[in-house]
C-alpha angles and dihedrals in degrees: 000000000000114000135168132227090271094057095255118146112235111208106138127079125189107201117194110204100185141009092215125100137180092219128063104212104182094224090057107040143349116279091248090055129235139287092276120220115253119242092255090055092057124086108255118235088250091055091047092051093048091051094046093048089052095046092049089054088052093052111282107141102171131044124189117195113216140160149144082296107329096210095060087073113090119253094009092152090061090056092047091049091051092047091050089061096057108121111236096024106123101184136025116187138169138213112209140162089225099232095119100019109084097083091046097056097093090054091046088055092048095054092049106261102156100174136039129184110215118199109223121150098178143017091215114095094210094051089045088059092046091053100040101029087223132098097228104116095116092053091053092050090049089055090051090052092050093048090053092045091055093045095244113156110251128205114184114211113208120179110211111223126183112242093006113068112349087117086065096062096087096041089052090049090049088055089070092063096079102009123073096227134122111232112202120193112208128202111241113254131208095254109111103130092235101094094237118158109252109238098197139275121289096175107048123167092270094055092046090052091046089054091053095043092052088060097035109031091169091065112137131212115239127207112272119216114242093254096038117136091197136069102228131212142172132206111219110256095020120121093211134045141225134238132189117204119203092206095155097032087053098208094153100058094104092072099030110151101175141095130185136219117198124218091262093050103262113151113220116190087188132028089234100051123092096236130287102215141353112242093188092057091047093051093046090050088065100254116167122236090258091052092048090048090053090051092050092050090048089055090052089051091059101043121144116251093234144344093275092057091045091053092048090051094057117113115281114273090014106113119185099269106128116131115262085232091068098048104039096252 
């Protein structure tokens, strides 16, 4: 079993396979895009598989594939198929924006992907374009329809942004009435890739919940799993449910069970740290599996207590302003 220096069990890996994305959501990256990593800077699929095999042996039970947008990387289905065959891996999931995903859903079902997180901040096509700078709303909704058709569990991730989409909170909640999805409202975080100073959070998890409760006073609290990052709720009579994720408030750090690997191989033991080691460099230096395993355990033994400590420990004059596309957010 993999544990950290605070006694927390680590069994969940978020693996970012690319920094590239076919949308330009303003809260994630500048409209003109980023200075993309070159192919040689990325972890190869072979390096990813070696790392994942080792981490599963150490205690990782769930792997979520993220990006950027995972499906913009060539031959992604081959990687997913190989990951699905790792003995001891209990759950393989994906976070996608849905633009390229609809046609792949039958194959995802075949290889055993049971859950997909779909990024969707609005149900209004015009606001979708304003947020993403791309006219791809219909493709995302087609992906949603396909996921439901093939009985794949869907969690919709909606980042709540002041002045941008707060009017979408209730329509997204209403979606759960007749559709068996979990809509999770996420606090906006200071990761926009533009280096702007974060001025504070106007829509925290409490205000989001207040907005929902004002419309649906009969809303009921559900049981939250011990490692859950969301506070979960149900409205009587609704097929789906609702979650609120305090991503900036960081109320769930005490039971955090996850680590992250960026597309260029940086291990992050917290979303808010600036990386604790580079797995790609270690592998390419010729380290054995045992040596890599020792390095990974050493990183777990020096993990920050929470996101606030991780942010304080960052290098001086290095505020948390990376793009979410580069860290698998």
